[in-house]
C-alpha positions in Angstrom: 46.6 63.9 -52.8 43.9 61.4 -52.8 40.9 62.3 -55.1 38.6 62.3 -52.0 40.7 64.9 -50.1 41.0 67.1 -53.3 37.2 66.9 -53.5 36.9 67.9 -49.8 39.1 70.8 -50.2 37.5 72.1 -53.3 34.2 71.9 -51.6 35.6 73.8 -48.6 34.8 71.0 -46.1 38.1 70.8 -44.3 38.6 73.1 -41.5 41.2 71.6 -39.1 43.2 68.3 -39.5 45.5 66.6 -36.8 47.9 65.4 -39.5 47.0 66.2 -43.0 50.2 64.6 -44.5 49.7 61.4 -42.6 46.1 61.2 -43.4 46.8 61.7 -47.1 49.4 58.9 -47.2 47.1 56.4 -45.4 44.2 57.0 -47.8 46.3 56.5 -50.6 47.3 53.1 -49.3 44.1 51.7 -47.7 40.6 52.0 -47.0 39.8 53.2 -43.5 37.1 53.1 -41.0 36.2 56.6 -39.4 33.3 57.8 -37.4 31.1 60.7 -36.4 28.7 61.0 -33.7 25.7 62.7 -32.5 24.2 63.1 -29.1 20.5 62.2 -28.7 19.5 65.5 -27.1 16.1 65.5 -29.1 14.2 62.8 -31.1 15.4 64.2 -34.4 18.4 65.9 -36.0 18.0 69.4 -37.5 20.1 70.4 -40.6 22.8 72.0 -38.4 23.8 68.3 -37.6 24.0 67.3 -41.5 27.4 68.5 -42.7 29.6 66.3 -40.7 27.5 63.2 -41.5 27.3 64.1 -45.2 31.1 64.5 -45.1 31.2 61.0 -43.7 29.1 59.7 -46.4 31.5 61.1 -49.1 34.0 58.9 -47.4 31.7 55.9 -47.7 31.1 56.7 -51.5 34.9 56.4 -52.0 35.1 52.9 -50.4 35.8 53.7 -46.9 33.8 52.3 -43.9 31.5 54.9 -41.9 30.8 54.2 -38.3 27.9 56.2 -37.2 27.8 56.7 -33.2 24.7 57.6 -31.4 25.6 58.9 -27.9 23.2 57.0 -25.7 25.6 57.6 -22.8 27.1 61.0 -23.4 23.6 62.2 -24.1 22.9 61.5 -20.5 25.8 63.8 -19.6 25.6 66.8 -21.9 28.4 68.3 -24.2 29.4 71.7 -22.7 30.5 72.8 -26.2 29.0 76.3 -27.1 26.8 76.4 -24.2 27.0 78.9 -21.4 25.2 77.0 -18.8 24.7 73.4 -17.9 22.3 71.3 -20.3 19.1 69.9 -18.6 19.6 66.3 -17.8 17.5 64.0 -19.6 16.0 60.6 -18.4 17.2 57.2 -19.7 13.7 56.8 -21.2 13.9 60.1 -23.0 17.6 59.4 -24.2 16.3 55.8 -25.5 13.3 57.3 -27.5 15.6 60.0 -29.0 18.2 57.3 -30.0 15.5 55.5 -32.1 14.6 58.8 -33.9 18.1 59.5 -34.8 18.6 56.1 -36.1 16.0 56.2 -38.6 17.4 59.5 -40.0 20.8 58.1 -40.1 19.7 55.2 -42.0 18.3 57.5 -44.6 21.7 59.1 -45.2 24.2 56.0 -45.1 24.3 52.5 -47.0 24.0 49.9 -44.3 24.4 46.9 -46.7 27.3 46.3 -49.1 31.1 45.8 -49.1 31.8 48.9 -47.1 28.4 49.1 -45.2 28.0 51.6 -42.5 28.1 50.4 -38.7 25.8 52.0 -36.3 27.0 52.2 -32.7 25.8 53.4 -29.4 28.3 54.4 -26.8 26.1 53.3 -24.0 27.1 49.8 -24.9 30.6 50.3 -23.3 29.9 53.3 -20.9 26.6 52.3 -19.5 28.1 49.2 -17.6 31.4 51.0 -16.7 32.0 51.4 -12.9 33.6 54.4 -11.5 37.0 52.8 -10.5 37.4 51.6 -14.2 36.5 55.0 -15.4 39.2 56.6 -13.0 41.9 54.0 -13.3 41.9 53.0 -17.0 40.9 56.3 -18.6 40.9 59.3 -16.3 44.4 58.6 -15.4 45.4 59.3 -18.9 44.1 62.9 -19.4 45.5 65.6 -17.1 43.6 68.3 -15.8 45.9 71.1 -17.2 45.3 69.4 -20.6 41.4 69.5 -20.2 41.6 73.1 -18.8 43.4 74.3 -22.1 40.5 73.1 -24.1 38.4 75.7 -25.4 35.2 73.9 -24.7 36.2 73.9 -21.0 38.0 77.2 -20.9 35.1 79.1 -22.2 32.9 77.8 -19.2 35.2 78.5 -16.3 34.0 81.9 -15.7 30.2 81.0 -15.8 30.8 77.6 -14.1 31.0 74.0 -15.3 30.1 71.0 -13.2 32.2 68.1 -12.8 29.7 66.0 -14.9 30.1 68.1 -18.0 33.9 68.7 -17.3 34.4 65.0 -17.9 32.5 64.8 -21.2 35.6 65.1 -23.1 37.0 62.0 -21.4 34.0 60.0 -22.3 34.2 61.1 -26.0 37.9 60.1 -25.9 36.7 56.7 -24.6 34.5 56.4 -27.7 37.3 57.0 -30.1 39.5 54.5 -28.3 36.9 51.9 -28.1 36.2 52.2 -31.8 39.9 52.2 -32.6 40.5 49.1 -30.7 37.2 47.2 -31.6 36.5 48.3 -35.2 39.9 49.5 -36.5 38.6 53.0 -36.5 41.4 55.4 -37.5 39.6 58.9 -37.8 37.0 61.1 -36.3 35.2 63.6 -38.1 33.0 66.5 -36.1 32.0 69.9 -36.4 34.6 72.7 -35.6 33.3 72.8 -32.0 34.4 69.2 -31.4 38.1 69.8 -32.0 39.0 69.6 -28.5 37.1 66.4 -27.9 38.6 64.9 -30.9 42.1 65.7 -30.0 41.4 64.3 -26.5 40.4 61.1 -28.1 43.7 61.0 -30.0 45.6 61.5 -26.8 43.7 58.8 -25.1 44.5 56.5 -28.0 48.2 57.6 -27.9 48.4 56.7 -24.1 46.6 53.4 -24.4 47.5 52.1 -27.7 51.2 53.4 -27.8 53.2 55.9 -29.6 53.0 54.2 -32.8 49.1 54.2 -32.8 47.9 55.9 -36.3 44.7 58.0 -35.8 43.5 60.9 -37.3 41.0 63.9 -36.7 39.3 66.2 -39.1 36.5 69.0 -38.5 34.3 70.6 -40.7 33.6 74.6 -40.8 30.7 76.2 -39.3 28.0 76.8 -41.8 27.5 80.7 -42.2 25.1 82.7 -44.3 26.4 85.7 -46.1 23.9 88.1 -44.5 25.4 87.2 -41.1 22.0 85.4 -39.9 22.3 81.9 -38.3 22.2 79.1 -40.8 19.2 76.5 -40.3 17.0 79.0 -38.5 13.8 80.4 -39.7 11.1 82.5 -38.1 9.3 79.4 -37.2 12.4 77.8 -35.8 14.9 75.1 -36.6 14.8 73.0 -39.7 14.2 69.4 -38.5 14.8 66.2 -40.4 11.6 64.8 -38.8 8.8 65.3 -41.2 6.5 65.7 -38.4 8.5 68.7 -37.0 9.3 70.2 -40.3 7.3 69.0 -43.2 8.9 67.9 -46.6 7.5 71.1 -48.0 8.9 73.4 -45.3 12.3 71.7 -45.9 12.2 72.0 -49.6 11.2 75.7 -49.1 14.1 76.3 -46.7 16.6 75.3 -49.5 14.9 76.8 -52.6 14.8 80.2 -50.7 18.8 80.2 -50.3 20.3 83.4 -51.3 22.3 83.8 -54.5 25.3 84.6 -52.3 25.0 81.1 -50.3 23.7 78.7 -52.9 26.8 77.6 -54.6 28.5 77.0 -51.1 25.4 74.9 -50.1 25.7 73.0 -53.2 29.4 72.1 -52.5 28.8 71.5 -48.9 25.6 69.3 -48.9 24.9 67.6 -52.4 26.7 64.9 -53.9 26.6 66.6 -57.5 29.7 66.5 -59.6 32.1 69.4 -59.7 31.1 70.0 -63.4 27.4 70.2 -62.6 28.1 72.7 -59.7 30.3 75.0 -61.8 27.6 75.1 -64.5 25.0 76.0 -61.8 27.3 78.7 -60.5 27.5 80.1 -64.0 23.7 80.2 -64.1 23.7 82.1 -60.7 26.0 84.8 -62.2 24.2 85.0 -65.6 20.6 84.1 -65.2 20.0 84.4 -61.5 16.2 84.9 -62.2 15.8 81.3 -63.2 17.0 80.0 -59.8 18.3 76.9 -61.2 20.8 76.4 -58.5 18.2 76.9 -55.7 15.7 74.5 -57.3 18.4 71.9 -57.8 19.7 72.3 -54.2 16.0 71.8 -52.9 15.5 68.8 -54.9 18.7 67.1 -54.1 18.2 67.7 -50.3 14.6 66.8 -50.1 15.1 63.7 -52.1 18.0 62.8 -49.9 16.3 63.1 -46.6 12.6 62.5 -47.3 12.7 60.3 -50.5 11.4 60.8 -54.2 7.6 60.9 -53.1 8.0 63.6 -50.7 10.0 65.6 -53.1 7.3 65.2 -55.6 4.8 66.3 -53.3 6.8 69.4 -52.1 7.1 70.5 -55.6 3.4 69.8 -56.3 2.4 72.0 -53.4 5.0 74.7 -54.3 3.5 75.0 -57.8 0.0 75.0 -56.8 0.5 77.8 -54.3 2.5 79.8 -56.6 -0.2 79.5 -59.4 -3.1 79.9 -57.1 -4.5 76.6 -58.4 -4.9 74.6 -55.1 -7.9 72.4 -56.1 -5.9 69.5 -56.9 -4.1 69.4 -53.5 -5.1 67.3 -50.8 -6.2 68.7 -47.4 -2.8 67.1 -45.9 -0.9 68.8 -48.6 -2.6 72.2 -48.1 -2.1 72.0 -44.4 1.7 71.6 -45.1 1.8 74.4 -47.5 -0.1 76.8 -45.4 1.3 76.0 -42.0 2.6 79.5 -41.4 0.1 81.6 -43.0 -2.4 83.8 -41.0 -5.3 81.7 -39.6 -8.6 82.2 -38.0 -10.7 79.8 -36.1 -14.4 80.0 -37.1 -17.2 78.9 -34.6 -19.7 77.1 -36.5 -23.4 77.8 -36.0 -25.3 80.6 -37.7 -24.8 80.9 -41.3 -21.9 83.4 -42.3 -21.6 85.5 -45.3 -18.1 85.6 -47.1 -18.0 89.5 -46.5 -18.5 89.1 -42.7 -15.9 86.2 -42.7 -13.2 88.3 -44.6 -13.7 91.2 -41.9 -13.8 88.8 -38.9 -10.6 87.1 -40.1 -9.0 90.4 -40.8 -8.5 89.4 -44.4 -10.3 92.8 -45.4 -10.2 95.9 -43.1 -13.9 96.6 -43.6 -17.1 95.3 -45.2 -16.8 98.0 -47.9 -13.4 97.0 -48.9 -14.4 93.0 -48.5 -17.3 93.8 -51.2 -14.8 95.6 -53.4 -12.4 92.7 -53.2 -15.0 90.3 -54.0 -16.3 92.2 -56.9 -12.9 92.9 -58.3 -12.1 89.1 -58.5 -9.4 89.5 -55.8 -10.7 86.7 -53.4 -10.7 82.9 -53.9 -12.2 80.1 -52.0 -10.1 76.9 -52.0 -8.5 78.1 -55.5 -11.9 79.1 -57.1 -12.6 82.7 -57.6 -15.6 84.2 -56.0 -17.4 87.4 -57.3 -20.8 87.2 -55.6 -20.9 89.3 -52.6 -23.8 87.5 -51.1 -22.0 84.2 -51.0 -22.8 82.2 -47.9 -20.3 79.9 -46.5 -21.3 76.4 -46.5 -20.0 72.8 -46.0 -19.0 72.7 -49.7 -16.5 75.4 -48.9 -14.6 73.1 -46.4 -11.7 71.0 -47.1 -11.9 67.6 -45.4 -14.6 69.3 -43.1 -11.7 70.9 -41.4 -10.9 74.2 -42.9 -11.1 76.7 -45.8 -8.3 78.4 -47.8 -9.0 82.1 -48.8 -6.7 83.9 -51.1 -6.9 87.5 -51.3 -4.6 89.0 -54.3 -2.1 86.9 -55.9 -0.1 85.6 -52.9 -1.8 86.3 -49.6 -3.2 83.1 -48.2 -5.4 82.8 -45.1 -6.4 79.5 -43.4 -10.0 79.3 -42.0 -10.3 76.5 -39.3 -13.6 75.3 -37.7 -14.4 74.2 -34.4 
């Protein structure tokens, strides 16, 4: 077995293979081109998209050529996989805008220069100009209706209903595989476990159009699960996006650093490019010194550096340390906004002078004026990282950060954001 396949198996990244023996033999003999695709249903990927692409990157690290496909055409149709109802159709302008967003993120993951540089493709280039007769005669003729009905992605929708549009999606993806096989000598497709039906349809298309001797392979990656049964990649505030505007680097870092002990080693294997020996050492740390959370810190650092870069990682660590210690005076207004995005907030209308006691009650930081005074006198209240013990303190412009907000901390970890209008 090749070193690469051995590593993928150790990491638990191989869920299904169409021809495990044939693939192993091929990888022993030659470097191949292989692809993974994503439809531009949004202008950003989320971490649920990451695993197939990071697996594709592992192939690049071993000298193979990755082909990254953005589905400008299939994104106009909609993949029925995993859906109980039809997707809402997007305009061509929306899809084009989304394609540009995804390209930037994919360029962060892959090397697009060098001997086995990644190739970025868009299936709109060959599907967009295709006429109906060509689609039906050249491609539709090769895939039987019974064959398509047997696919889980179609069968699961027969009771609730599926349009002819989404029914044909698997043929469009099969055309992608055939076109890449023909034009770029692409011999393999990687996808999530929900893409098995689409991948095998692509192999059927290649067999029908290129002949029985055509060699091509398919591999799927397992669905990422959490030990507690909750959905991976979701938080109370929603999905974890790769776009730093939708999910800040600090939030991204926090997602990974908060991984449970039961999940963190699996995530290190799945998502990072750390060597086996490094991950095994961190696994020992989880078992023997879990309070140090070395594995979680390493996971958060590796993932934030990969997706957002070194400077964003440093900023995320700086925000994390400042909020933990309560010393936020050194943070910029932007960094504080990132770090306190999800804390309770209160909008204060500027006008008359406001005492700190009154503000604590109005913002529901303290339940009463009496409790507010006690909190202040006991040193439990800080303004922008500075402890305040004067119950007569009146809020002023000097208490505002960037003229926009004030950070109040009550106790060790309870932060509140006062915004002004």
